[in-house]
N, C-alpha and C positions, 0 to 999 in steps of 0.2 A: 142825419141821419144814422138812423141805426143799419145801414147796408152801405155795402160800397160797388158800383159797376166797375166794369174793367173793358180796355178793348176787345177785340170778338179774338177769341185763340184760333179759329177754323173757322172755315165754308166747306161745307159737304157736299161734293157732287155724287149722285145718283147716276151711275155710269152702265152702259151695256158690257164693257170688257176692261177692266182695270189693265192690264197689259197695253192695249190700245190706248187706251187715254195717257198713263204714264209717260208714253213716248215723248210726249211734247212735254212732260215736267221734266221728266227725269233726266234725258238723252240730248232735249235742245236747250233747256232753259238750265239745267245744271242743276235743279233742286235734289235734295238730300232724302232718302228715307228715313224717318226719324221713328215709326211702326208701322208694321204690317202683321196679318194675322187672317186666318181662315176660319170659317165657322164661328162667328160671334153671333150670338142669341140673346145677350144683354141690350141690345140698341133696339132691334125688330121688337123686343117684347117690350121695352119702354114705348115706343111706338104703338103699339097695342095692333101689330100685325099678328096675321094669324099663327097660330100654336106652330111651332116646329120651324117656322121660318127663318135662316141664318141670313149671313152676309159675309162677304170676304172685303178687306179694308188695305188699304194704303194711306198712310199719313206723310205728307210733303211740306219740305221748308226749304228756303234758300238758305245756303249755308252761313253760317256766321249769322244768325238772327235767331230771336227769341222766340217763346211759344203764342206768339200773334200774326194773324193774318196766311196762319198753314192754309194748306187743302188738304181735304180727306176723300179720298176715291173709294165709294161704297159699291159693290156689287150684289145686289139681291139674288137669294135663289128661290124657286120653286113660287114664285108669284108673277099675276098678271102685272104690266107695268103699261104706262103711257108716257109719252114725252108730255113736260109740263109746258113748255111753249114752242108745240110745233108748226114751224113755218112762219115763228114771230117775227115782227117788223120790231123796229126800235121804239114806235108810239103805241105798241098794243100795250095794255095793260095787266097786272098779274102776276105775282112772283118776282123774281128777279131778273132786271133785266142783263145784269152782265157782272164781271169783276172786272176792277182795274189794276192793273201792273204797270209799272216806270219803266221804260227802255231809254237807250242813250241814243240810239240810231233807229228810229220808227221804219224807216222805208226799206232798211234791211231787214229788220225783223219782221214785218207785214211780208215782204215776199220769200222769206222763208217758211213761214208760217203755210204760207200759199202752196209752195212746193212741198207741205208735208198733208196738203188736203184741206187747208182753212181756206176761207174766202172772206172777203173783207167787204163789209157796207159801206161802199164809197171809198175813197182815196183821205188818206192824212189831212185833216183841215186844221187850220190854227183859229182859235177861239182864245177871246178875253173872258176869264171866269174871275169876278171881282180884281184883284190885286196881281192875279197870274194871268201871266201869257202861256198858253199852252199849246200842244200838238197833239191830236188824236184820231184815233181809226178804230172802226169797231171790226171784229175779225170773231168769225161764227166758224165752230169745229165740231169736235167730237160732241154726241147726245145734244145738240141744239146749242152747246152753250157759248156764251157769247163773252169774250174778252176783249175790254177796251185796253189798247197800247198807247201810253199817254206820255209825252214828253215835256217836260216842264223849262220852257225857254226862258223865261225871266219871272221872277229871281231863279238863279239856276237851281234845280232839283240837289239834294242831298246824295253824297257819293256812297255807295254801300257795296262793299267787296264781297266777293263768295261765288256768285252763280255766273250762267253765261247769255249772253244777251238781254236777259230782264235782271233789272237792278233793285227789286222790291218783293217783297211777300205782297198779298193782298192790301189794299189800303185804302181801298173805297167801293160801293157797289150803288147802282142806281136801281131804284125802283119805279116804273112809270105808274102814276095813280090814277082815278077817276075823279077824288076830289079831295084838294091839294090842302085845302083847311082841315078837313077831317083827318087828313094822314098826318100833317104836323102836330094837329093838336093829339092824337095816338101817342107817336113816339114821344113827343115833351111834356105834354099836363099828364098822362096816363102812366107812361114807362119810366119817366124820370130822366129821359136821354136831355143832352143839352144841346141848344140851338146854336151853331156856329156862325150863319148866315143864311141870308136869302138873297136871292138876286134872280132876275128876269134877265135872261138873254136871247137874243133876235139880231137876223141879218138886217138891214137897212133897206138892201138892195137884193134882186135875188140870186142865187148862187149856192156853193154848196154847204151843207151841215153836217154834223156827226150824227144825226139821227137819218141821214139819206134821202132827205123830203125831194121830190120835184123843186127844180130849183124856184119857179115863179109862186111857190106855195110859201117858201123859206120866210117872205116878211110878213105874212100873216099869220105866223105860227109861233109865238113867243116861246120860249120854256122856263117855266118858274120852277127854281129849285131852292130846297132848304137842305142845307148841309146840317147833318147831326151827326152827333158822338156820345157814346156810354159814359165817357168820364170828361168829356170838355176837352182833350188833346186830338191834334189833327193828324195823329197816326194811322189810325184806323177809324174810317168814317163811314155813314152812309147817307145818300142823296136821293131824296124826294122830290122827283118831277113830274110835273103835271104841262102838256105840250096844250097850249090853246089853239082851238078849231081844227083839230083833227083828233077823228074816231078812227079806232080799231075794233081788233078783236079781244076778248077779256078773258083770260087764262086764270084768274083766280083761284077757281074750283080744282084745279090742276095743280096745285101748289103744295102735295105734301105727299108724305112717303107711300108709299115706294117709288113713285113716278121719276122719271129720268131729267137730269139736267140740272140746275142750281138749286138744292134741295132746302138747306137752312145755314144760318148763322149761328154759332156757339158763343154767350160770351159768360167768362167766369164772373162770379158774384162775391161777396163776402158779407154773410148773414142773409143766406137766401131765405129762411123760413119769414124773415121781416120783409124781404122784398117782395116774398108772393103774397104776403097780408096786402101792402103798398099796391100791388099793380089791383089788385080785387077790389081794394077800397076804391079804387078809381073808375070802376066799372068795366074791368077788362076781365071776360072769362079765358080760363084757362082752356088751353086746347088739350094740355096732359097735365095733368095733378102735380104735384111735387110729390115724388118717387125718390127712394134710392135706387140708384142702377151701378152698372160699372162701364165707363167708358176709357177704352183704353188708349193709351198708356197713363192716362191721369191716376187709374184706379177707381175704386168705391166711391159715388158722389151723389149727392142729392139735385135732381134737377127736374124743371118744369118747361112747359112750350107753350105759346102764344101764336097767334098770326093776327098780323095786320088787316086792316078794312080790305086792302087788295090780296089778301092771301100768302102773305111772305112769312115764312115759318121762322121762328126767332127760339132759341133756348137759351135757357140760363142753367148755371151749375155752380156747384160747389164742392171740392175735396174733401171727402170726410176724414 
């Protein structure tokens, strides 16, 4: 193909306070600040927000890692905002449910975050995900943002030195969708992502689930998962999930700038003009057309944005 997709460089969080949000990532997790600025107007202009809107921002990553799976905190000024998933339950559709971070001691980190004002959706649960035995818990904190803490029991997870308590950048994000096949088709056939695995996970007997379902409901609510990747690697993935026989609120219409929460994922592309043509030829409407803008610290870029059938915002960019 005349273009090449790469793992997402960052996930963007829209927050009410950079200082408050950064306390978790900088002071507790030990992530380093790789960029910080006030008064940026390039990104709000690219997002077609009202003239004069600016934002402050901070880009963070686990020390010793590369420009993938970073977290960018942005604080908008002079704009009315809503929460993307206010009071959202794990089975509610629309936008991004969470980001996933690896930990070595899941119970310890869970308890530490509770002391910092986060709360857990249930307790750590062991689950078999294809060839992987995992222990996982969902934690909700600032700006209604949910983090899945994951410890891979078998095969043992990679060892990454650098931070504290957390041993990875963002490597996965879950999207709860209304129509499973439509969403898989969007990412694989229309955006050109690669399908790594399709599985169904369900408890055979009543008991706890990662989604916090009532115990008696769990056996009747299988979760269908499609794990996808822009480049076929397993370093930075997305997870399409449809939970059968469970309905909830749909937040798709809220999942766009400047609303607060997990706002978007950004993907570097080589040959972005060709890629923009590719997705449009596949019937995808561009949320934002291919435009020259500036994203610090990358500098001048060409970028465009799309939204999934459930409102998930994805940006693709190429350095100029």
